[in-house]
N, CA, C and O atoms as a Maestro MAE file, in Angstrom:
{
 s_m_m2io_version
 :::
 2.0.0
}

f_m_ct {
 s_m_title
 :::
 protein
 m_atom[276] {
  # First column is atom index #
  i_m_mmod_type
  r_m_x_coord
  r_m_y_coord
  r_m_z_coord
  i_m_residue_number
  s_m_chain_name
  s_m_pdb_residue_name
  s_m_pdb_atom_name
  i_m_atomic_number
  :::
  1 25 111.965 75.236 90.527 1 A "MET " " N  " 7
  2 3 111.906 76.345 89.593 1 A "MET " " CA " 6
  3 2 113.260 77.048 89.592 1 A "MET " " C  " 6
  4 15 113.770 77.415 90.650 1 A "MET " " O  " 8
  5 25 113.834 77.232 88.430 2 A "ASN " " N  " 7
  6 3 115.118 77.918 88.384 2 A "ASN " " CA " 6
  7 2 114.918 79.390 88.038 2 A "ASN " " C  " 6
  8 15 113.810 79.824 87.723 2 A "ASN " " O  " 8
  9 25 116.009 80.150 88.104 3 A "ASN " " N  " 7
  10 3 115.920 81.597 87.924 3 A "ASN " " CA " 6
  11 2 115.385 82.012 86.563 3 A "ASN " " C  " 6
  12 15 114.733 83.049 86.449 3 A "ASN " " O  " 8
  13 25 115.649 81.220 85.530 4 A "GLU " " N  " 7
  14 3 115.170 81.589 84.200 4 A "GLU " " CA " 6
  15 2 113.646 81.536 84.125 4 A "GLU " " C  " 6
  16 15 113.042 82.196 83.281 4 A "GLU " " O  " 8
  17 25 113.024 80.750 85.008 5 A "ASP " " N  " 7
  18 3 111.570 80.610 84.997 5 A "ASP " " CA " 6
  19 2 110.864 81.711 85.779 5 A "ASP " " C  " 6
  20 15 109.672 81.944 85.575 5 A "ASP " " O  " 8
  21 25 111.574 82.384 86.660 6 A "THR " " N  " 7
  22 3 110.954 83.411 87.489 6 A "THR " " CA " 6
  23 2 111.213 84.778 86.884 6 A "THR " " C  " 6
  24 15 112.354 85.234 86.800 6 A "THR " " O  " 8
  25 25 110.139 85.420 86.467 7 A "LYS " " N  " 7
  26 3 110.243 86.753 85.878 7 A "LYS " " CA " 6
  27 2 109.457 87.732 86.728 7 A "LYS " " C  " 6
  28 15 108.456 87.379 87.350 7 A "LYS " " O  " 8
  29 25 109.926 88.955 86.743 8 A "VAL " " N  " 7
  30 3 109.169 90.035 87.363 8 A "VAL " " CA " 6
  31 2 108.952 91.106 86.305 8 A "VAL " " C  " 6
  32 15 109.807 91.350 85.453 8 A "VAL " " O  " 8
  33 25 107.788 91.738 86.382 9 A "ARG " " N  " 7
  34 3 107.466 92.791 85.418 9 A "ARG " " CA " 6
  35 2 106.859 93.956 86.188 9 A "ARG " " C  " 6
  36 15 105.995 93.776 87.046 9 A "ARG " " O  " 8
  37 25 107.330 95.147 85.863 10 A "VAL " " N  " 7
  38 3 106.824 96.356 86.497 10 A "VAL " " CA " 6
  39 2 106.445 97.335 85.400 10 A "VAL " " C  " 6
  40 15 107.218 97.573 84.472 10 A "VAL " " O  " 8
  41 25 105.252 97.898 85.512 11 A "ALA " " N  " 7
  42 3 104.781 98.920 84.578 11 A "ALA " " CA " 6
  43 2 104.283 100.108 85.390 11 A "ALA " " C  " 6
  44 15 103.457 99.957 86.290 11 A "ALA " " O  " 8
  45 25 104.791 101.279 85.065 12 A "LEU " " N  " 7
  46 3 104.361 102.512 85.714 12 A "LEU " " CA " 6
  47 2 104.068 103.547 84.640 12 A "LEU " " C  " 6
  48 15 104.600 103.476 83.532 12 A "LEU " " O  " 8
  49 25 103.232 104.489 84.971 13 A "GLY " " N  " 7
  50 3 102.915 105.547 84.021 13 A "GLY " " CA " 6
  51 2 102.655 106.856 84.737 13 A "GLY " " C  " 6
  52 15 102.415 106.893 85.944 13 A "GLY " " O  " 8
  53 25 102.710 107.929 83.963 14 A "TYR " " N  " 7
  54 3 102.481 109.264 84.502 14 A "TYR " " CA " 6
  55 2 101.819 110.102 83.422 14 A "TYR " " C  " 6
  56 15 102.216 110.062 82.258 14 A "TYR " " O  " 8
  57 25 100.810 110.857 83.816 15 A "THR " " N  " 7
  58 3 100.150 111.765 82.889 15 A "THR " " CA " 6
  59 2 100.532 113.190 83.259 15 A "THR " " C  " 6
  60 15 100.278 113.646 84.374 15 A "THR " " O  " 8
  61 25 101.142 113.882 82.313 16 A "LEU " " N  " 7
  62 3 101.600 115.254 82.505 16 A "LEU " " CA " 6
  63 2 100.568 116.194 81.893 16 A "LEU " " C  " 6
  64 15 100.291 116.125 80.696 16 A "LEU " " O  " 8
  65 25 100.005 117.068 82.712 17 A "ASN " " N  " 7
  66 3 99.027 118.038 82.233 17 A "ASN " " CA " 6
  67 2 99.763 119.149 81.486 17 A "ASN " " C  " 6
  68 15 100.621 119.825 82.053 17 A "ASN " " O  " 8
  69 25 99.422 119.331 80.213 18 A "LEU " " N  " 7
  70 3 100.059 120.354 79.395 18 A "LEU " " CA " 6
  71 2 99.259 121.653 79.382 18 A "LEU " " C  " 6
  72 15 99.702 122.650 78.811 18 A "LEU " " O  " 8
  73 25 98.105 121.647 79.998 19 A "GLY " " N  " 7
  74 3 97.234 122.817 79.973 19 A "GLY " " CA " 6
  75 2 96.388 122.807 78.718 19 A "GLY " " C  " 6
  76 15 96.608 121.999 77.815 19 A "GLY " " O  " 8
  77 25 95.421 123.702 78.663 20 A "ASN " " N  " 7
  78 3 94.555 123.834 77.489 20 A "ASN " " CA " 6
  79 2 93.933 122.490 77.096 20 A "ASN " " C  " 6
  80 15 93.811 122.179 75.912 20 A "ASN " " O  " 8
  81 25 93.544 121.703 78.094 21 A "PHE " " N  " 7
  82 3 92.885 120.402 77.895 21 A "PHE " " CA " 6
  83 2 93.747 119.394 77.129 21 A "PHE " " C  " 6
  84 15 93.223 118.522 76.436 21 A "PHE " " O  " 8
  85 25 95.049 119.518 77.255 22 A "GLN " " N  " 7
  86 3 95.969 118.577 76.621 22 A "GLN " " CA " 6
  87 2 96.828 117.913 77.694 22 A "GLN " " C  " 6
  88 15 97.103 118.494 78.744 22 A "GLN " " O  " 8
  89 25 97.239 116.691 77.404 23 A "SER " " N  " 7
  90 3 98.112 115.978 78.335 23 A "SER " " CA " 6
  91 2 99.055 115.070 77.555 23 A "SER " " C  " 6
  92 15 98.823 114.746 76.391 23 A "SER " " O  " 8
  93 25 100.115 114.675 78.229 24 A "LEU " " N  " 7
  94 3 101.105 113.758 77.663 24 A "LEU " " CA " 6
  95 2 101.212 112.574 78.609 24 A "LEU " " C  " 6
  96 15 101.456 112.750 79.802 24 A "LEU " " O  " 8
  97 25 101.033 111.380 78.087 25 A "ARG " " N  " 7
  98 3 101.114 110.160 78.898 25 A "ARG " " CA " 6
  99 2 102.451 109.488 78.629 25 A "ARG " " C  " 6
  100 15 102.820 109.259 77.477 25 A "ARG " " O  " 8
  101 25 103.173 109.173 79.700 26 A "ILE " " N  " 7
  102 3 104.448 108.465 79.607 26 A "ILE " " CA " 6
  103 2 104.289 107.143 80.351 26 A "ILE " " C  " 6
  104 15 103.988 107.133 81.544 26 A "ILE " " O  " 8
  105 25 104.488 106.036 79.655 27 A "ASP " " N  " 7
  106 3 104.413 104.705 80.256 27 A "ASP " " CA " 6
  107 2 105.735 103.989 80.046 27 A "ASP " " C  " 6
  108 15 106.355 104.108 78.989 27 A "ASP " " O  " 8
  109 25 106.157 103.256 81.042 28 A "LEU " " N  " 7
  110 3 107.395 102.492 80.963 28 A "LEU " " CA " 6
  111 2 107.160 101.139 81.618 28 A "LEU " " C  " 6
  112 15 106.615 101.051 82.719 28 A "LEU " " O  " 8
  113 25 107.578 100.088 80.926 29 A "GLU " " N  " 7
  114 3 107.430 98.729 81.453 29 A "GLU " " CA " 6
  115 2 108.725 97.967 81.226 29 A "GLU " " C  " 6
  116 15 109.313 98.028 80.146 29 A "GLU " " O  " 8
  117 25 109.164 97.249 82.250 30 A "VAL " " N  " 7
  118 3 110.373 96.437 82.163 30 A "VAL " " CA " 6
  119 2 110.074 95.061 82.745 30 A "VAL " " C  " 6
  120 15 109.422 94.935 83.782 30 A "VAL " " O  " 8
  121 25 110.558 94.045 82.064 31 A "SER " " N  " 7
  122 3 110.451 92.668 82.525 31 A "SER " " CA " 6
  123 2 111.864 92.101 82.607 31 A "SER " " C  " 6
  124 15 112.676 92.313 81.707 31 A "SER " " O  " 8
  125 25 112.153 91.383 83.685 32 A "ASP " " N  " 7
  126 3 113.496 90.826 83.851 32 A "ASP " " CA " 6
  127 2 113.401 89.512 84.622 32 A "ASP " " C  " 6
  128 15 112.428 89.260 85.332 32 A "ASP " " O  " 8
  129 25 114.413 88.694 84.469 33 A "ASN " " N  " 7
  130 3 114.507 87.435 85.210 33 A "ASN " " CA " 6
  131 2 115.073 87.683 86.601 33 A "ASN " " C  " 6
  132 15 115.829 88.626 86.830 33 A "ASN " " O  " 8
  133 25 114.687 86.813 87.515 34 A "LYS " " N  " 7
  134 3 115.300 86.818 88.837 34 A "LYS " " CA " 6
  135 2 116.758 86.418 88.664 34 A "LYS " " C  " 6
  136 15 117.065 85.493 87.911 34 A "LYS " " O  " 8
  137 25 117.650 87.102 89.351 35 A "ARG " " N  " 7
  138 3 119.081 86.832 89.224 35 A "ARG " " CA " 6
  139 2 119.554 85.846 90.286 35 A "ARG " " C  " 6
  140 15 118.888 85.611 91.295 35 A "ARG " " O  " 8
  141 25 120.706 85.290 90.025 36 A "GLU " " N  " 7
  142 3 121.319 84.335 90.956 36 A "GLU " " CA " 6
  143 2 121.454 84.976 92.335 36 A "GLU " " C  " 6
  144 15 121.977 86.084 92.456 36 A "GLU " " O  " 8
  145 25 120.989 84.291 93.364 37 A "GLY " " N  " 7
  146 3 121.093 84.790 94.729 37 A "GLY " " CA " 6
  147 2 119.975 85.737 95.136 37 A "GLY " " C  " 6
  148 15 119.925 86.164 96.290 37 A "GLY " " O  " 8
  149 25 119.085 86.071 94.225 38 A "GLU " " N  " 7
  150 3 117.974 86.977 94.504 38 A "GLU " " CA " 6
  151 2 116.718 86.177 94.804 38 A "GLU " " C  " 6
  152 15 116.484 85.133 94.195 38 A "GLU " " O  " 8
  153 25 115.915 86.658 95.734 39 A "ASN " " N  " 7
  154 3 114.584 86.083 95.860 39 A "ASN " " CA " 6
  155 2 113.634 86.930 95.009 39 A "ASN " " C  " 6
  156 15 114.035 87.965 94.475 39 A "ASN " " O  " 8
  157 25 112.408 86.505 94.884 40 A "THR " " N  " 7
  158 3 111.469 87.196 94.000 40 A "THR " " CA " 6
  159 2 111.212 88.621 94.460 40 A "THR " " C  " 6
  160 15 111.109 89.526 93.632 40 A "THR " " O  " 8
  161 25 111.109 88.834 95.753 41 A "ASN " " N  " 7
  162 3 110.878 90.184 96.265 41 A "ASN " " CA " 6
  163 2 112.047 91.106 95.944 41 A "ASN " " C  " 6
  164 15 111.843 92.254 95.550 41 A "ASN " " O  " 8
  165 25 113.276 90.608 96.110 42 A "ASP " " N  " 7
  166 3 114.454 91.413 95.774 42 A "ASP " " CA " 6
  167 2 114.456 91.779 94.292 42 A "ASP " " C  " 6
  168 15 114.768 92.913 93.929 42 A "ASP " " O  " 8
  169 25 114.109 90.821 93.443 43 A "ALA " " N  " 7
  170 3 114.061 91.072 92.002 43 A "ALA " " CA " 6
  171 2 113.009 92.127 91.683 43 A "ALA " " C  " 6
  172 15 113.252 93.031 90.882 43 A "ALA " " O  " 8
  173 25 111.837 92.011 92.312 44 A "PHE " " N  " 7
  174 3 110.785 93.003 92.086 44 A "PHE " " CA " 6
  175 2 111.250 94.393 92.504 44 A "PHE " " C  " 6
  176 15 111.071 95.358 91.762 44 A "PHE " " O  " 8
  177 25 111.845 94.496 93.687 45 A "GLU " " N  " 7
  178 3 112.302 95.801 94.176 45 A "GLU " " CA " 6
  179 2 113.361 96.397 93.252 45 A "GLU " " C  " 6
  180 15 113.359 97.603 93.004 45 A "GLU " " O  " 8
  181 25 114.258 95.565 92.744 46 A "ARG " " N  " 7
  182 3 115.298 96.043 91.826 46 A "ARG " " CA " 6
  183 2 114.676 96.594 90.547 46 A "ARG " " C  " 6
  184 15 115.022 97.688 90.101 46 A "ARG " " O  " 8
  185 25 113.762 95.837 89.963 47 A "VAL " " N  " 7
  186 3 113.132 96.260 88.713 47 A "VAL " " CA " 6
  187 2 112.238 97.474 88.957 47 A "VAL " " C  " 6
  188 15 112.209 98.393 88.139 47 A "VAL " " O  " 8
  189 25 111.511 97.486 90.069 48 A "TYR " " N  " 7
  190 3 110.639 98.619 90.385 48 A "TYR " " CA " 6
  191 2 111.450 99.904 90.506 48 A "TYR " " C  " 6
  192 15 111.067 100.934 89.951 48 A "TYR " " O  " 8
  193 25 112.561 99.850 91.224 49 A "LYS " " N  " 7
  194 3 113.401 101.042 91.386 49 A "LYS " " CA " 6
  195 2 113.924 101.522 90.042 49 A "LYS " " C  " 6
  196 15 113.950 102.725 89.784 49 A "LYS " " O  " 8
  197 25 114.341 100.600 89.184 50 A "PHE " " N  " 7
  198 3 114.829 100.976 87.859 50 A "PHE " " CA " 6
  199 2 113.734 101.696 87.076 50 A "PHE " " C  " 6
  200 15 113.971 102.762 86.508 50 A "PHE " " O  " 8
  201 25 112.537 101.112 87.047 51 A "VAL " " N  " 7
  202 3 111.425 101.701 86.292 51 A "VAL " " CA " 6
  203 2 111.036 103.051 86.892 51 A "VAL " " C  " 6
  204 15 110.818 104.018 86.163 51 A "VAL " " O  " 8
  205 25 110.951 103.112 88.201 52 A "GLU " " N  " 7
  206 3 110.581 104.359 88.870 52 A "GLU " " CA " 6
  207 2 111.585 105.470 88.564 52 A "GLU " " C  " 6
  208 15 111.189 106.595 88.258 52 A "GLU " " O  " 8
  209 25 112.875 105.162 88.644 53 A "ASP " " N  " 7
  210 3 113.915 106.157 88.359 53 A "ASP " " CA " 6
  211 2 113.879 106.609 86.904 53 A "ASP " " C  " 6
  212 15 113.985 107.803 86.624 53 A "ASP " " O  " 8
  213 25 113.729 105.664 85.976 54 A "LYS " " N  " 7
  214 3 113.683 106.012 84.549 54 A "LYS " " CA " 6
  215 2 112.450 106.844 84.227 54 A "LYS " " C  " 6
  216 15 112.528 107.804 83.460 54 A "LYS " " O  " 8
  217 25 111.314 106.478 84.808 55 A "LEU " " N  " 7
  218 3 110.092 107.241 84.568 55 A "LEU " " CA " 6
  219 2 110.245 108.662 85.102 55 A "LEU " " C  " 6
  220 15 109.846 109.616 84.435 55 A "LEU " " O  " 8
  221 25 110.808 108.814 86.277 56 A "ALA " " N  " 7
  222 3 111.026 110.149 86.844 56 A "ALA " " CA " 6
  223 2 111.929 110.977 85.936 56 A "ALA " " C  " 6
  224 15 111.673 112.162 85.724 56 A "ALA " " O  " 8
  225 25 112.982 110.364 85.399 57 A "ASP " " N  " 7
  226 3 113.873 111.068 84.467 57 A "ASP " " CA " 6
  227 2 113.116 111.533 83.231 57 A "ASP " " C  " 6
  228 15 113.276 112.674 82.797 57 A "ASP " " O  " 8
  229 25 112.296 110.659 82.661 58 A "LYS " " N  " 7
  230 3 111.558 110.991 81.440 58 A "LYS " " CA " 6
  231 2 110.501 112.062 81.701 58 A "LYS " " C  " 6
  232 15 110.264 112.919 80.850 58 A "LYS " " O  " 8
  233 25 109.870 112.017 82.865 59 A "VAL " " N  " 7
  234 3 108.893 113.051 83.216 59 A "VAL " " CA " 6
  235 2 109.593 114.402 83.350 59 A "VAL " " C  " 6
  236 15 109.071 115.415 82.884 59 A "VAL " " O  " 8
  237 25 110.763 114.429 83.978 60 A "LYS " " N  " 7
  238 3 111.531 115.675 84.102 60 A "LYS " " CA " 6
  239 2 111.922 116.207 82.730 60 A "LYS " " C  " 6
  240 15 111.814 117.407 82.476 60 A "LYS " " O  " 8
  241 25 112.377 115.322 81.841 61 A "GLU " " N  " 7
  242 3 112.742 115.739 80.480 61 A "GLU " " CA " 6
  243 2 111.545 116.334 79.753 61 A "GLU " " C  " 6
  244 15 111.650 117.395 79.137 61 A "GLU " " O  " 8
  245 25 110.414 115.654 79.825 62 A "ALA " " N  " 7
  246 3 109.211 116.123 79.139 62 A "ALA " " CA " 6
  247 2 108.742 117.448 79.728 62 A "ALA " " C  " 6
  248 15 108.341 118.346 78.988 62 A "ALA " " O  " 8
  249 25 108.786 117.580 81.044 63 A "SER " " N  " 7
  250 3 108.376 118.827 81.691 63 A "SER " " CA " 6
  251 2 109.262 119.985 81.254 63 A "SER " " C  " 6
  252 15 108.773 121.085 80.994 63 A "SER " " O  " 8
  253 25 110.563 119.736 81.174 64 A "ALA " " N  " 7
  254 3 111.496 120.778 80.742 64 A "ALA " " CA " 6
  255 2 111.222 121.191 79.300 64 A "ALA " " C  " 6
  256 15 111.281 122.378 78.977 64 A "ALA " " O  " 8
  257 25 110.926 120.232 78.435 65 A "GLU " " N  " 7
  258 3 110.616 120.550 77.040 65 A "GLU " " CA " 6
  259 2 109.338 121.368 76.938 65 A "GLU " " C  " 6
  260 15 109.264 122.314 76.153 65 A "GLU " " O  " 8
  261 25 108.339 121.011 77.724 66 A "VAL " " N  " 7
  262 3 107.064 121.740 77.697 66 A "VAL " " CA " 6
  263 2 107.267 123.170 78.191 66 A "VAL " " C  " 6
  264 15 106.742 124.112 77.599 66 A "VAL " " O  " 8
  265 25 108.021 123.332 79.263 67 A "GLU " " N  " 7
  266 3 108.264 124.666 79.813 67 A "GLU " " CA " 6
  267 2 109.094 125.527 78.873 67 A "GLU " " C  " 6
  268 15 108.956 126.750 78.878 67 A "GLU " " O  " 8
  269 25 109.953 124.912 78.064 68 A "ALA " " N  " 7
  270 3 110.810 125.656 77.135 68 A "ALA " " CA " 6
  271 2 110.024 126.205 75.947 68 A "ALA " " C  " 6
  272 15 110.501 127.103 75.252 68 A "ALA " " O  " 8
  273 25 108.833 125.678 75.709 69 A "LYS " " N  " 7
  274 3 108.047 126.119 74.547 69 A "LYS " " CA " 6
  275 2 107.148 127.269 74.878 69 A "LYS " " C  " 6
  276 15 106.422 127.755 74.011 69 A "LYS " " O  " 8
  :::
 }
 m_bond[275] {
  # First column is bond index #
  i_m_from
  i_m_to
  i_m_order
  :::
  1 1 2 1
  2 2 3 1
  3 3 4 2
  4 3 5 1
  5 5 6 1
  6 6 7 1
  7 7 8 2
  8 7 9 1
  9 9 10 1
  10 10 11 1
  11 11 12 2
  12 11 13 1
  13 13 14 1
  14 14 15 1
  15 15 16 2
  16 15 17 1
  17 17 18 1
  18 18 19 1
  19 19 20 2
  20 19 21 1
  21 21 22 1
  22 22 23 1
  23 23 24 2
  24 23 25 1
  25 25 26 1
  26 26 27 1
  27 27 28 2
  28 27 29 1
  29 29 30 1
  30 30 31 1
  31 31 32 2
  32 31 33 1
  33 33 34 1
  34 34 35 1
  35 35 36 2
  36 35 37 1
  37 37 38 1
  38 38 39 1
  39 39 40 2
  40 39 41 1
  41 41 42 1
  42 42 43 1
  43 43 44 2
  44 43 45 1
  45 45 46 1
  46 46 47 1
  47 47 48 2
  48 47 49 1
  49 49 50 1
  50 50 51 1
  51 51 52 2
  52 51 53 1
  53 53 54 1
  54 54 55 1
  55 55 56 2
  56 55 57 1
  57 57 58 1
  58 58 59 1
  59 59 60 2
  60 59 61 1
  61 61 62 1
  62 62 63 1
  63 63 64 2
  64 63 65 1
  65 65 66 1
  66 66 67 1
  67 67 68 2
  68 67 69 1
  69 69 70 1
  70 70 71 1
  71 71 72 2
  72 71 73 1
  73 73 74 1
  74 74 75 1
  75 75 76 2
  76 75 77 1
  77 77 78 1
  78 78 79 1
  79 79 80 2
  80 79 81 1
  81 81 82 1
  82 82 83 1
  83 83 84 2
  84 83 85 1
  85 85 86 1
  86 86 87 1
  87 87 88 2
  88 87 89 1
  89 89 90 1
  90 90 91 1
  91 91 92 2
  92 91 93 1
  93 93 94 1
  94 94 95 1
  95 95 96 2
  96 95 97 1
  97 97 98 1
  98 98 99 1
  99 99 100 2
  100 99 101 1
  101 101 102 1
  102 102 103 1
  103 103 104 2
  104 103 105 1
  105 105 106 1
  106 106 107 1
  107 107 108 2
  108 107 109 1
  109 109 110 1
  110 110 111 1
  111 111 112 2
  112 111 113 1
  113 113 114 1
  114 114 115 1
  115 115 116 2
  116 115 117 1
  117 117 118 1
  118 118 119 1
  119 119 120 2
  120 119 121 1
  121 121 122 1
  122 122 123 1
  123 123 124 2
  124 123 125 1
  125 125 126 1
  126 126 127 1
  127 127 128 2
  128 127 129 1
  129 129 130 1
  130 130 131 1
  131 131 132 2
  132 131 133 1
  133 133 134 1
  134 134 135 1
  135 135 136 2
  136 135 137 1
  137 137 138 1
  138 138 139 1
  139 139 140 2
  140 139 141 1
  141 141 142 1
  142 142 143 1
  143 143 144 2
  144 143 145 1
  145 145 146 1
  146 146 147 1
  147 147 148 2
  148 147 149 1
  149 149 150 1
  150 150 151 1
  151 151 152 2
  152 151 153 1
  153 153 154 1
  154 154 155 1
  155 155 156 2
  156 155 157 1
  157 157 158 1
  158 158 159 1
  159 159 160 2
  160 159 161 1
  161 161 162 1
  162 162 163 1
  163 163 164 2
  164 163 165 1
  165 165 166 1
  166 166 167 1
  167 167 168 2
  168 167 169 1
  169 169 170 1
  170 170 171 1
  171 171 172 2
  172 171 173 1
  173 173 174 1
  174 174 175 1
  175 175 176 2
  176 175 177 1
  177 177 178 1
  178 178 179 1
  179 179 180 2
  180 179 181 1
  181 181 182 1
  182 182 183 1
  183 183 184 2
  184 183 185 1
  185 185 186 1
  186 186 187 1
  187 187 188 2
  188 187 189 1
  189 189 190 1
  190 190 191 1
  191 191 192 2
  192 191 193 1
  193 193 194 1
  194 194 195 1
  195 195 196 2
  196 195 197 1
  197 197 198 1
  198 198 199 1
  199 199 200 2
  200 199 201 1
  201 201 202 1
  202 202 203 1
  203 203 204 2
  204 203 205 1
  205 205 206 1
  206 206 207 1
  207 207 208 2
  208 207 209 1
  209 209 210 1
  210 210 211 1
  211 211 212 2
  212 211 213 1
  213 213 214 1
  214 214 215 1
  215 215 216 2
  216 215 217 1
  217 217 218 1
  218 218 219 1
  219 219 220 2
  220 219 221 1
  221 221 222 1
  222 222 223 1
  223 223 224 2
  224 223 225 1
  225 225 226 1
  226 226 227 1
  227 227 228 2
  228 227 229 1
  229 229 230 1
  230 230 231 1
  231 231 232 2
  232 231 233 1
  233 233 234 1
  234 234 235 1
  235 235 236 2
  236 235 237 1
  237 237 238 1
  238 238 239 1
  239 239 240 2
  240 239 241 1
  241 241 242 1
  242 242 243 1
  243 243 244 2
  244 243 245 1
  245 245 246 1
  246 246 247 1
  247 247 248 2
  248 247 249 1
  249 249 250 1
  250 250 251 1
  251 251 252 2
  252 251 253 1
  253 253 254 1
  254 254 255 1
  255 255 256 2
  256 255 257 1
  257 257 258 1
  258 258 259 1
  259 259 260 2
  260 259 261 1
  261 261 262 1
  262 262 263 1
  263 263 264 2
  264 263 265 1
  265 265 266 1
  266 266 267 1
  267 267 268 2
  268 267 269 1
  269 269 270 1
  270 270 271 1
  271 271 272 2
  272 271 273 1
  273 273 274 1
  274 274 275 1
  275 275 276 2
  :::
 }
}
């Protein structure tokens, strides 16, 4: 099996409570190929960290927008 055949996919989500029985759901999913010199676990950890960091950024942005209103 070569690197082009090995893919990892990570999907994470977060539900932000807006109050008054309203919420905002943020979902992010990324799929990527295993890179040269990487094993599958390394590829998963790389993609997971990327998704986790991006989701945290988007949650912070959304929270700031909600608080500004």
